[in-house]
C-alpha positions in Angstrom: -0.9 -16.6 0.2 -0.8 -13.1 -1.2 -3.6 -11.9 -3.4 -5.0 -8.8 -5.2 -8.6 -7.9 -5.4 -9.5 -6.3 -8.7 -12.5 -5.6 -10.8 -13.5 -4.6 -14.4 -16.8 -2.5 -14.3 -17.8 -4.1 -11.1 -17.0 -7.6 -12.3 -14.7 -8.6 -9.3 -12.3 -11.3 -8.9 -9.5 -12.4 -6.5 -6.3 -12.6 -8.4 -3.2 -14.7 -7.4 0.3 -14.4 -9.1 1.2 -17.9 -9.6 4.8 -16.8 -10.7 5.2 -16.4 -6.8 2.4 -18.5 -5.2 1.4 -22.1 -5.5 -2.4 -23.1 -5.7 -2.9 -26.8 -5.4 -6.8 -26.9 -5.3 -8.0 -23.9 -7.2 -11.7 -25.0 -7.4 -11.9 -25.3 -3.6 -10.0 -21.9 -3.3 -12.3 -20.3 -5.6 -15.4 -21.3 -3.5 -13.9 -20.0 -0.3 -12.3 -16.7 -1.4 -15.5 -15.8 -3.4 -17.7 -15.9 -0.4 -18.7 -12.4 0.4 -19.3 -13.0 4.2 -16.5 -15.5 4.9 -14.0 -15.0 2.2 -12.5 -12.1 0.3 -15.6 -11.7 -1.9 -15.8 -11.8 -5.6 -17.3 -13.5 -8.8 -14.5 -15.9 -8.7 -10.7 -16.6 -8.7 -8.2 -15.8 -11.5 -4.7 -17.3 -11.4 -1.9 -15.5 -13.4 0.5 -18.2 -14.7 3.6 -18.5 -17.0 2.6 -19.6 -20.5 4.6 -21.4 -23.2 2.6 -19.9 -26.2 2.0 -16.2 -24.9 3.2 -13.7 -22.5 1.0 -15.0 -19.7 -1.8 -17.4 -19.1 -5.1 -16.6 -17.3 -6.6 -19.6 -15.5 -10.1 -18.7 -14.3 -12.7 -20.3 -11.8 -16.1 -19.2 -11.2 -17.6 -18.5 -7.7 -18.9 -22.2 -7.6 -15.7 -23.8 -8.4 -16.3 -24.6 -12.0 -13.6 -23.5 -14.5 -14.3 -20.6 -16.8 -13.2 -20.5 -20.5 -12.9 -16.8 -20.7 -13.6 -13.5 -18.9 -13.5 -10.3 -20.7 -13.5 -8.1 -17.5 -11.0 -10.4 -16.0 -8.5 -10.4 -18.7 -8.3 -6.6 -18.7 -7.4 -6.8 -14.9 -4.7 -9.3 -15.7 -3.2 -6.8 -18.3 -3.2 -4.2 -15.6 -1.8 -6.6 -13.0 1.2 -7.7 -15.0 2.0 -4.1 -16.1 1.6 -2.4 -12.9 3.6 -5.0 -11.0 6.5 -4.7 -13.4 6.1 -8.2 -14.9 6.3 -6.7 -18.5 7.1 -3.3 -19.9 5.2 -4.0 -23.0 1.9 -2.2 -23.9 0.8 -4.9 -26.3 0.6 -8.3 -24.7 -0.9 -11.7 -25.4 -2.8 -13.8 -22.9 -3.4 -17.5 -23.0 -6.9 -18.6 -22.2 -9.0 -21.8 -22.6 -10.7 -19.7 -25.4 -7.5 -19.1 -27.2 -4.8 -16.5 -27.0 -6.3 -12.8 -26.6 -4.3 -9.8 -27.7 -4.4 -6.8 -25.3 -3.6 -3.1 -25.9 -2.8 -1.4 -22.5 -3.7 2.3 -22.2 -1.1 3.7 -19.6 -1.2 7.0 -17.8 1.3 8.1 -15.0 3.0 4.6 -15.2 -0.3 2.6 -14.5 -2.8 0.9 -16.7 -6.1 2.8 -16.8 -8.1 1.0 -19.5 -7.5 -2.0 -21.9 -8.6 -2.8 -25.4 -8.9 -6.6 -26.1 -9.3 -8.5 -29.3 -11.9 -10.9 -28.2 -11.9 -12.9 -31.5 -14.6 -13.9 -33.8 -18.1 -14.6 -32.5 -19.4 -18.1 -32.9 -22.8 -18.3 -34.4 -23.3 -22.0 -35.4 -25.4 -23.8 -32.7 -22.9 -26.7 -32.4 -20.1 -24.2 -31.7 -21.8 -22.2 -29.0 -23.1 -24.8 -28.0 -27.0 -24.7 -28.0 -29.3 -27.5 -29.2 -31.0 -26.0 -32.2 -31.5 -26.6 -35.9 -30.3 -24.2 -38.7 -27.0 -22.5 -39.0 -27.8 -19.6 -36.5 -30.2 -18.9 -33.4 -31.5 -15.5 -34.0 -34.6 -14.3 -32.3 -35.8 -17.8 -31.4 -38.4 -18.6 -28.7 -37.4 -20.1 -25.3 -39.9 -21.0 -22.6 -39.0 -20.1 -19.0 -41.3 -20.6 -16.1 -44.2 -20.4 -18.4 -43.4 -17.3 -20.1 -41.8 -17.3 -23.7 -38.6 -15.2 -24.4 -36.8 -14.4 -27.7 -33.2 -15.2 -27.7 -30.2 -14.9 -30.0 -27.2 -17.2 -29.2 -23.6 -16.3 -29.5 -20.4 -17.9 -28.6 -17.6 -15.5 -27.4 -15.5 -18.0 -25.4 -18.4 -18.7 -23.3 -22.0 -19.5 -24.6 -24.5 -16.5 -24.5 -28.2 -16.4 -24.9 -29.1 -12.6 -25.5 -32.6 -11.9 -24.5 -34.5 -8.5 -25.1 -36.8 -7.1 -22.6 -38.8 -3.8 -22.1 -37.6 -3.4 -18.4 -34.2 -4.4 -17.4 -34.2 -3.0 -13.9 -37.4 -4.7 -12.9 -36.3 -8.3 -13.7 -36.1 -10.8 -10.9 -32.9 -12.4 -12.1 -32.5 -14.6 -8.9 -35.8 -16.3 -10.0 -35.3 -16.7 -13.7 -31.6 -16.6 -14.2 -31.1 -20.3 -13.0 -33.8 -21.6 -15.2 -32.0 -20.1 -18.3 -28.5 -21.3 -17.1 -29.7 -24.9 -16.7 -32.3 -25.1 -19.6 -31.9 -28.4 -21.4 -31.2 -26.4 -24.7 -27.5 -25.6 -23.2 -25.4 -28.7 -22.7 -22.7 -26.6 -21.1 -25.0 -24.1 -19.3 -25.3 -20.6 -20.6 -24.7 -17.0 -19.6 -27.9 -15.0 -20.1 -27.9 -11.2 -21.1 -31.1 -9.3 -20.6 -31.0 -6.2 -22.8 -32.9 -3.0 -23.4 -32.1 -1.1 -26.6 -32.0 2.5 -25.8 -30.9 3.6 -29.3 -28.8 2.6 -32.4 -25.5 3.0 -30.4 -26.4 2.3 -26.7 -27.7 -0.8 -24.9 -28.6 -1.5 -21.2 -27.7 -4.9 -19.9 -28.1 -7.1 -16.8 -26.4 -10.6 -16.8 -26.8 -13.9 -15.2 -23.5 -15.7 -15.3 -23.2 -19.6 -15.2 -21.4 -20.6 -12.0 -21.6 -17.0 -10.5 -25.2 -15.8 -10.7 -25.8 -12.2 -11.4 -22.6 -10.1 -11.8 -22.3 -6.4 -12.2 -20.6 -6.8 -15.6 -19.7 -9.4 -18.2 -17.2 -8.7 -20.9 -17.9 -11.6 -23.2 -21.6 -10.9 -22.5 -21.4 -7.3 -23.7 -19.6 -8.6 -26.8 -22.2 -11.0 -27.5 -25.0 -8.4 -26.9 -23.6 -6.2 -29.6 -23.1 -9.0 -32.1 -26.7 -10.1 -31.4 -28.2 -6.6 -31.7 -26.5 -6.1 -34.9 -27.7 -9.4 -36.3 -31.2 -8.3 -35.4 -30.8 -4.9 -36.8 -31.4 -3.1 -33.3 -28.0 -1.4 -33.3 -24.8 -0.6 -35.3 -21.9 -2.8 -35.0 -20.3 -0.5 -32.6 -22.1 0.4 -29.4 -21.8 1.3 -25.8 -23.1 -1.2 -23.3 -24.3 0.0 -20.0 -24.0 -2.4 -17.0 -24.6 -2.3 -13.5 -20.9 -1.7 -12.9 -20.1 0.8 -15.7 -19.9 1.0 -19.3 -17.9 -0.9 -22.0 -17.3 0.0 -25.6 -17.7 -2.8 -28.0 -16.9 -2.8 -31.7 -17.7 -5.7 -34.1 -15.2 -5.3 -37.0 -17.6 -7.4 -39.4 -15.0 -7.1 -42.3 -12.3 -8.7 -40.1 -15.0 -10.6 -38.0 -13.3 -9.7 -34.7 -15.0 -8.2 -31.7 -13.0 -5.6 -29.7 -13.8 -4.6 -26.2 -12.5 -1.5 -24.4 -13.0 -0.8 -20.7 -11.4 0.1 -17.4 -9.4 -2.2 -14.9 -9.3 -1.3 -11.4 -7.0 -2.5 -8.4 -9.2 -2.6 -5.2 -6.8 -3.7 -2.5 -4.0 -6.4 -1.8 -3.9 -8.7 1.1 -2.8 -12.2 2.4 -4.9 -15.2 3.1 -4.3 -17.3 6.1 
């Protein structure tokens, strides 16, 4: 089976073109190919498939085999893959995901996609839609206790559930220790992605992320979107900001008039290979 290794700001996946390849057991394959010692290595598996309602379909699986609703970094790489491989000549394409159809604008130079702008849709703020078990119409700056410490979180749905937590020291966090306790906290019936954020100024944020099903990743597109929405709601930043992640930077713009979040960032092909 042929595959392509790609990453968006360090959030790396194994991509399979299901126009040409057949994958019968994607969850099992995701676990095996994601292993960084015995497999290809990555944060999960993304299958590029035909769609009846859009130009292409993105079918995503986390490193533990669980199915993902949406991946902002991953969908940018899907856009790059289909254009660079001649599967489309359009620079405005639509991708079907479990979180709905996403619209992509491809930035092309020398015949190759360099970066992608994605309309990530409207943020979900009501607890039942995220989902998070909480009273009220929104979860903004609410307490959550993890391992005896109380954190303040703001919850946002961006195709995935997110809990955005503000800290003074992002680099010094022991995410391997605290991350799983956020992910599996009983407040989150579908588990949760947790963003640990430091506000550098009104237009810049530093972020690390613990993703459900994958652990710490070097970037999370939906998480960066949720972080800017949460920061704007708390008055920490403007509605447009740069998010600095371990793997690079993403530009996030929450158009509050249209209530749409736009994400712009790079997409990179690492190598292509064949699995035996």
